[in-house]
Legacy VTK file of the C-alpha trace (Angstrom):
# vtk DataFile Version 3.0
C-alpha trace
ASCII
DATASET POLYDATA
POINTS 387 float
101.739 -42.802 30.222
98.902 -45.408 30.883
96.852 -42.881 32.629
97.318 -40.215 29.600
96.400 -43.255 27.371
93.339 -44.091 29.200
92.389 -40.450 29.082
92.647 -40.217 25.627
90.541 -43.098 24.694
87.713 -41.868 27.074
87.829 -38.585 25.267
87.891 -40.540 21.978
84.867 -42.753 23.158
82.836 -40.072 24.311
83.581 -37.920 21.056
82.568 -40.918 18.923
79.225 -41.223 20.798
78.389 -37.811 20.770
78.979 -37.304 17.017
76.883 -40.702 16.463
74.332 -39.203 18.392
74.310 -36.277 16.537
74.287 -37.998 13.130
71.218 -39.928 14.363
69.300 -36.911 15.575
70.167 -34.947 12.173
68.860 -37.881 10.170
65.827 -38.523 11.624
64.637 -34.839 11.817
63.157 -33.020 9.198
65.626 -30.254 8.282
63.697 -27.278 7.034
65.457 -24.421 5.292
62.952 -21.761 4.994
64.733 -19.287 2.422
67.078 -19.765 -0.212
67.881 -17.344 -2.822
68.509 -19.870 -5.363
66.590 -19.652 -8.431
67.327 -15.946 -9.223
71.181 -17.000 -9.545
70.061 -20.006 -11.466
68.231 -18.390 -14.122
70.999 -15.288 -14.400
74.246 -17.924 -14.669
72.147 -20.978 -16.452
73.635 -23.349 -13.885
72.136 -26.504 -13.301
71.579 -26.916 -9.590
70.616 -30.706 -10.185
74.453 -31.243 -10.228
77.482 -30.442 -7.645
78.351 -27.177 -8.033
81.936 -25.478 -7.736
80.214 -22.021 -6.676
77.057 -21.042 -4.585
76.002 -22.524 -1.701
73.016 -24.977 -2.894
72.586 -27.776 -5.196
70.853 -31.034 -4.935
74.024 -33.144 -4.246
75.097 -31.081 -1.300
71.640 -30.820 0.233
71.566 -34.485 0.091
74.858 -34.779 1.909
73.778 -32.138 4.467
70.185 -34.138 5.299
68.291 -31.188 3.767
64.792 -32.390 3.394
62.699 -29.337 2.681
64.222 -26.074 0.742
61.591 -22.939 0.605
63.028 -21.564 -2.787
62.675 -17.956 -2.819
60.910 -15.982 -5.333
62.635 -12.534 -5.742
63.531 -10.224 -7.851
64.266 -6.182 -7.031
61.735 -3.526 -7.320
62.303 -3.542 -11.087
60.575 -6.757 -11.579
57.265 -8.207 -10.812
54.698 -10.814 -11.511
56.115 -11.891 -14.898
59.798 -12.080 -13.111
57.797 -14.367 -10.384
56.501 -17.036 -12.643
59.613 -17.122 -14.409
61.454 -18.233 -11.668
58.764 -20.580 -10.364
58.919 -22.159 -14.076
62.802 -22.315 -13.456
61.640 -24.388 -10.269
59.031 -26.760 -12.168
61.682 -27.283 -14.676
64.437 -28.863 -12.196
61.724 -30.786 -10.599
60.887 -32.314 -14.246
64.486 -32.804 -14.825
65.267 -34.804 -11.357
62.123 -36.327 -10.502
63.387 -38.791 -8.078
65.343 -36.533 -5.951
63.116 -33.643 -5.832
59.095 -33.046 -5.596
56.841 -29.882 -5.076
55.235 -29.485 -1.913
52.490 -27.296 -1.456
51.452 -28.112 2.262
52.266 -30.584 5.150
51.000 -33.393 3.610
52.807 -33.062 0.503
56.182 -32.125 2.396
55.791 -35.288 4.250
55.221 -37.750 1.668
58.377 -36.103 -0.288
60.323 -37.096 2.845
58.799 -40.344 2.846
60.001 -40.743 -0.648
63.550 -39.584 0.145
62.971 -36.548 -2.054
63.716 -33.149 -1.262
60.298 -31.229 -0.613
60.685 -28.106 -2.829
58.362 -24.873 -1.657
57.929 -21.575 -2.998
58.060 -18.423 -0.905
57.437 -15.363 -2.719
59.983 -12.584 -1.516
58.427 -9.157 -1.846
54.707 -7.888 -1.998
55.501 -5.756 -5.229
55.602 -9.274 -7.073
51.729 -9.360 -6.800
51.517 -5.676 -8.635
48.604 -4.757 -6.356
46.449 -7.581 -7.471
44.598 -10.193 -5.088
44.014 -11.953 -8.085
47.714 -12.652 -8.913
48.354 -13.477 -5.306
45.820 -16.177 -5.714
47.312 -17.052 -8.788
50.833 -17.465 -7.171
49.138 -19.621 -4.715
47.552 -21.783 -7.173
51.288 -22.378 -8.505
52.487 -23.272 -4.732
53.583 -20.096 -2.943
53.319 -21.131 0.701
54.670 -17.604 2.135
54.317 -14.381 0.948
57.019 -11.442 2.337
55.211 -8.713 2.618
57.915 -6.128 1.545
61.410 -6.750 0.293
63.726 -4.002 0.986
61.339 -1.550 -0.984
58.199 -0.651 0.396
54.932 -1.287 -1.602
52.059 1.388 -2.112
50.631 -0.820 0.985
53.461 -1.817 3.172
56.284 -0.248 4.159
59.722 -2.074 4.507
62.412 -2.088 7.216
65.152 -0.414 5.002
62.533 2.400 3.915
60.923 3.047 7.462
64.482 3.370 9.108
66.080 5.357 5.975
63.378 8.117 6.287
62.234 7.389 2.977
58.748 6.478 4.294
57.575 9.313 6.743
55.923 7.669 9.992
52.683 8.870 9.420
52.696 6.840 6.027
54.010 4.034 7.729
52.622 0.353 7.863
49.727 -1.000 6.068
47.148 0.718 4.602
43.530 -0.842 3.940
44.689 -2.740 0.761
47.731 -4.387 2.834
45.215 -5.356 5.284
43.137 -7.184 2.311
46.498 -8.766 1.726
46.895 -10.232 5.015
43.221 -11.230 5.253
43.646 -12.980 1.788
46.857 -14.673 2.667
44.942 -15.828 5.759
41.895 -17.134 3.779
43.951 -18.972 1.032
46.555 -20.613 3.909
49.535 -18.807 2.690
52.187 -17.926 5.867
52.206 -13.998 6.083
56.486 -13.570 6.237
57.161 -10.378 8.158
60.979 -10.837 7.226
62.080 -7.184 5.802
58.931 -5.410 7.163
59.265 -2.176 8.936
58.208 -1.992 12.329
54.844 -0.352 12.159
54.391 -2.866 8.928
55.262 -5.842 11.366
52.695 -4.732 14.173
50.000 -4.141 11.798
50.418 -7.245 10.009
50.364 -9.441 13.251
47.274 -7.612 14.567
45.287 -8.662 11.190
46.721 -12.045 10.916
44.458 -14.559 12.624
46.848 -17.351 11.948
50.781 -18.018 12.905
52.994 -15.826 10.946
56.566 -16.510 9.802
59.756 -14.598 10.066
61.580 -16.447 7.609
65.204 -15.162 7.298
65.807 -12.542 10.425
67.892 -12.286 13.531
67.913 -10.479 17.283
68.254 -6.672 17.415
69.402 -6.880 20.818
72.476 -8.801 19.771
73.129 -6.830 16.424
70.948 -3.755 15.980
70.483 -3.830 12.260
67.050 -2.973 10.823
66.252 -6.319 9.430
66.544 -7.918 12.750
63.547 -8.216 15.433
63.396 -6.247 18.684
62.512 -7.602 22.040
58.828 -6.530 21.528
58.859 -7.959 17.789
60.008 -11.175 19.216
57.282 -11.320 21.957
54.494 -10.705 19.528
55.795 -13.685 17.356
55.426 -15.783 20.364
52.018 -14.433 21.362
50.880 -15.221 17.664
52.170 -18.823 17.958
54.294 -17.743 14.832
58.245 -19.129 13.973
61.348 -16.982 13.672
63.911 -18.615 11.485
67.246 -17.354 11.835
69.541 -16.018 9.030
73.030 -17.311 8.634
74.415 -13.968 7.202
77.269 -12.801 9.006
76.101 -9.077 8.965
73.004 -9.953 10.618
74.378 -11.967 13.329
77.664 -10.006 14.521
77.408 -6.644 15.509
81.468 -6.465 14.280
81.152 -7.981 11.062
80.551 -4.643 9.097
83.440 -2.945 10.367
85.943 -6.130 9.683
84.274 -6.303 6.110
85.185 -2.618 5.490
88.691 -3.223 6.605
88.782 -6.308 4.114
87.294 -4.281 1.511
89.873 -1.556 1.806
92.712 -3.293 1.723
91.845 -4.885 -1.499
90.052 -1.489 -3.111
91.739 -1.665 -6.294
91.211 -4.926 -7.064
87.705 -4.837 -5.893
87.108 -1.949 -8.462
88.484 -3.654 -11.510
86.626 -6.808 -10.323
83.226 -4.535 -10.032
83.828 -3.077 -13.543
84.215 -6.555 -15.024
81.420 -8.615 -13.157
79.330 -5.989 -11.280
79.864 -5.249 -7.481
77.861 -8.322 -6.210
79.916 -11.171 -8.151
83.227 -8.731 -7.756
82.744 -9.475 -4.089
82.175 -13.059 -4.259
85.142 -13.491 -6.398
87.534 -11.160 -4.013
86.386 -13.504 -1.158
87.332 -16.801 -3.167
90.689 -15.022 -4.032
91.847 -13.950 -0.289
90.119 -16.990 1.428
92.294 -16.162 4.520
91.524 -12.628 5.198
87.816 -12.795 4.290
87.590 -15.882 6.705
88.929 -13.479 9.270
85.789 -11.350 8.984
83.067 -14.149 9.922
81.576 -14.985 13.025
81.649 -18.277 14.819
78.955 -20.591 14.823
78.252 -20.217 18.310
76.950 -16.740 17.492
74.446 -18.222 15.512
73.324 -20.528 18.380
73.466 -17.149 20.775
70.750 -15.467 18.755
68.504 -19.021 18.777
69.342 -18.884 22.612
68.186 -15.247 22.810
64.649 -16.297 21.202
64.060 -19.585 23.195
64.870 -18.008 26.230
62.299 -15.079 25.571
59.544 -17.117 23.905
60.273 -20.818 24.218
61.305 -23.580 21.886
58.423 -23.838 19.514
59.341 -20.380 17.998
62.264 -20.977 16.346
63.691 -22.447 13.124
66.257 -21.735 10.314
66.391 -19.689 7.326
69.716 -19.407 6.132
69.525 -16.967 3.193
72.033 -19.355 1.296
72.960 -17.533 -2.194
71.458 -14.593 -0.725
74.727 -13.201 1.044
78.361 -13.404 0.589
79.457 -14.254 4.286
78.368 -16.753 6.773
79.668 -18.401 9.964
82.944 -20.089 10.106
82.290 -24.111 8.731
78.890 -22.957 7.343
79.613 -22.762 3.471
76.767 -24.555 2.080
73.679 -26.829 2.590
76.243 -29.662 3.110
76.646 -28.179 6.524
73.385 -28.239 8.344
74.510 -31.255 10.417
77.150 -28.862 11.857
73.954 -26.587 13.485
72.455 -29.945 14.962
75.796 -30.593 16.658
76.361 -27.071 17.856
72.613 -27.149 19.227
73.258 -30.526 21.049
76.769 -29.214 22.427
74.918 -25.638 23.833
72.614 -28.405 25.792
69.034 -28.597 23.676
67.637 -31.794 23.952
67.152 -33.973 20.900
63.138 -33.258 20.701
64.063 -29.561 20.898
66.762 -29.830 18.363
64.173 -31.638 16.159
61.713 -28.683 16.731
64.346 -26.042 15.698
65.407 -28.073 12.437
61.720 -28.050 10.957
59.134 -29.278 13.391
58.254 -25.616 14.396
57.817 -24.669 10.779
55.823 -27.817 9.806
53.521 -27.227 12.854
52.841 -23.514 11.693
52.474 -24.880 8.202
49.745 -26.842 9.208
47.979 -24.263 11.478
47.588 -22.253 8.222
47.345 -24.871 5.510
44.988 -27.332 7.568
46.862 -30.236 6.490
LINES 1 388
387 0 1 2 3 4 5 6 7 8 9 10 11 12 13 14 15 16 17 18 19 20 21 22 23 24 25 26 27 28 29 30 31 32 33 34 35 36 37 38 39 40 41 42 43 44 45 46 47 48 49 50 51 52 53 54 55 56 57 58 59 60 61 62 63 64 65 66 67 68 69 70 71 72 73 74 75 76 77 78 79 80 81 82 83 84 85 86 87 88 89 90 91 92 93 94 95 96 97 98 99 100 101 102 103 104 105 106 107 108 109 110 111 112 113 114 115 116 117 118 119 120 121 122 123 124 125 126 127 128 129 130 131 132 133 134 135 136 137 138 139 140 141 142 143 144 145 146 147 148 149 150 151 152 153 154 155 156 157 158 159 160 161 162 163 164 165 166 167 168 169 170 171 172 173 174 175 176 177 178 179 180 181 182 183 184 185 186 187 188 189 190 191 192 193 194 195 196 197 198 199 200 201 202 203 204 205 206 207 208 209 210 211 212 213 214 215 216 217 218 219 220 221 222 223 224 225 226 227 228 229 230 231 232 233 234 235 236 237 238 239 240 241 242 243 244 245 246 247 248 249 250 251 252 253 254 255 256 257 258 259 260 261 262 263 264 265 266 267 268 269 270 271 272 273 274 275 276 277 278 279 280 281 282 283 284 285 286 287 288 289 290 291 292 293 294 295 296 297 298 299 300 301 302 303 304 305 306 307 308 309 310 311 312 313 314 315 316 317 318 319 320 321 322 323 324 325 326 327 328 329 330 331 332 333 334 335 336 337 338 339 340 341 342 343 344 345 346 347 348 349 350 351 352 353 354 355 356 357 358 359 360 361 362 363 364 365 366 367 368 369 370 371 372 373 374 375 376 377 378 379 380 381 382 383 384 385 386
């Protein structure tokens, strides 16, 4: 009995020491999420994300709890929206900052990011998700930069007249001979380099990816994507793309969405939807498909959780990239509020400390964890902005 007690005591001491070390590393690091789809939902629903919310994945209260220092707010709309919608969402972010000046501050470069963190405020950054929002205008691109845009995702799922998306390259909607960047698309990349705005290659087709990385003279960002070899979906990067990012000096921020992490997720989700088909149809008619899915998941949490992967699978994707191109090229871009399912235990920005703990358990050293949490992103931000 005494031997059992001593073993238990030793295990408790080791576990407590690990937890304290993990917490300390997380608190000292600058934690950056390079992609969150919060603003579109805020405008649509009218919620105040400065206060604790019962739904969604982000608010300033949970961000503080999770030690999230920097949030890149995605400016997003589908192909029906454009420049005006982008500015509306930026206005909503500025309004949030005005309401909570002691908690959040706009950061347009690494210097302002570090100043906000030093003042114990969240650094709010702006990423425009979809080249269609510049409406084929370099002038609009400059104006968005003046408002604080730190990256432009060249396409969303829809292609533009100057760049083809992953969704439309793989669906055949864009013919191979028309895929990639045209001359104007190359001008966009050159202008982004000139303005110090990161070229974001999430969502773009393979042809566009390689055209853009060839044209960019500065490190690129892939703000929210995963590894194709582990889950072959069009939004993930194949080995040649991963190697190209490493050669370019860029960073791949891992998406937390179950459908990009887990090759079995779509099958499991279909089984879940089929089980509650009639209920899903009723909810969809009442709330729309996206909100209906969120509601269905909340009503049948046990079954929904059974479709979610382990956090270890997220770390597998990180491992894959690190082993291929090194520790300096990985970051985190959760896609919170932009997807309906994430790994078990990862429900909101409050759960970022679990990522740190999982990385340490996998064998990553403290300085390596710090790079993944945000150091790598800050490096390429400085390389593009010059400060």
